[in-house]
C-alpha positions, 0 to 999 in steps of 0.5 A: 499500500502507498501512501503520499510519502511512498512505500508504507513498508519494506517491499522489494522486487528480489527476493534476495534483497531481504538477506541484505536487509537483514544483515543491515539491521543486525549492524544497525541494532548496535551501531545507529539507524539503517539509513546512516549505516547503509551510507556508510557502508556504501562509502566502504563499498566504494573506497574497498574498490578503489584500490588503496586510494581513498584510505583515509575516508575508509578508515574514518568510516571503518573506525565506526564499527570496529569494536568487539572481537575480530570476526564478531565486530559490525565492520565484519558483518558489512564485510560479509554484506558486501560479500553476499551482494556479489554473489547474489548479483552474479546469480541474479544479474539484477540492481539488488542495491537499488532494490535494497535502497528503494525498498528499505532506505528511501521508501520511495521518498519525495517521489523517488522511484526507480524505473523498473528493471524490465521497462530498463531492458526494453527501453535499452533494446529499443534505444541500443546499438551494438554497432555504436563506436567504440566510447560512445557516450550513453548519458542518464542525466538522473540515474538513481542506481545506474540501472538504465546505464547497465541495461545499456552495456547489456546491448554494448558494453564498449561505451563510455557510461555517465550517470549523474543523480542529485543524491550522493547515495545514488552516486555511490550505488551507480559507481558500484554498479558499474565498477562490479561490471568493470564499465568504463564511466562516470557517477557524478554528484550534482544538479544536471539542469544546473550542470553542477558537479561536486564529486566524481567517481570514475570507474573501471580498472586502472591498475589498482582498482575499479574506482577512483575518485577524480577532480570534478571538471576530469570527465574527458573522452576516451583516449586511443588506448582505452578505446582499444582495451574496451573489448577486452576486459569483461566485468567483475561479475563475468570474470567470477562466473567464470572462475567459479570463485566466491567472493570473500569478506576480506573484500572489506577489511578491518580498521587495522592500518595497512602496514607501512601504508601499503595493501596487498591487491587481491585480484586473483579469483574472485576479480574484485579490486580489494585491500587487506591489512598487513597482517592477516585477520 
């Protein structure tokens, strides 16, 4: 049932999303509100995918959830939540983050309802062209969770995907979705109508991670080298499916600082850019 504020209670398109909500609420019961924990978790995931380039921000957020016995801390539950997300996305190929965000965080506040995935798929098939030149831009000026960009990538992944939204949470979700599919793109925080850019994430593997924060005015066309590499690198979920590996909780880690400021990259098998402390968990 709907009221003027949106959804009256939790409501999901994908039943698998309920697993994430249960894990999220377990952490929220100990540390704060569901919404705040969700926002912090998004930040932790973006930082974990950044290959060690956002360490200060990562450690500042993790510190809120690091108390307790290792293995039983809230941060350990959040790590498991990320690995569960990747497993579910691999199995369903669906926008699970967007489903969780709309169905249990915003409840459709301010009329913020995402375009249904089946309609996105239809629009992608009607408007997409698999003959587009590599690097052709696809722009969604009010991207939400980025699901319209994902279906456009199903038609032709060798394009540049740009999503912009006024809600920072949506921007982070879009960056995560693009990154896990290893798509070249940008997730921009700002009002598209005002050509505003407060923060920009660039996605696709860059030698260290699959996300990096760039200057707001740094949204250039792809270089010749990037264009040449487009068809050669499948997404994270595709590589994981081919290797039959599973995401592990080490994808996110505890609040222990890296030894001598360095991180070991764990890309073999699971294919996700991750960062682990200088000592074993």
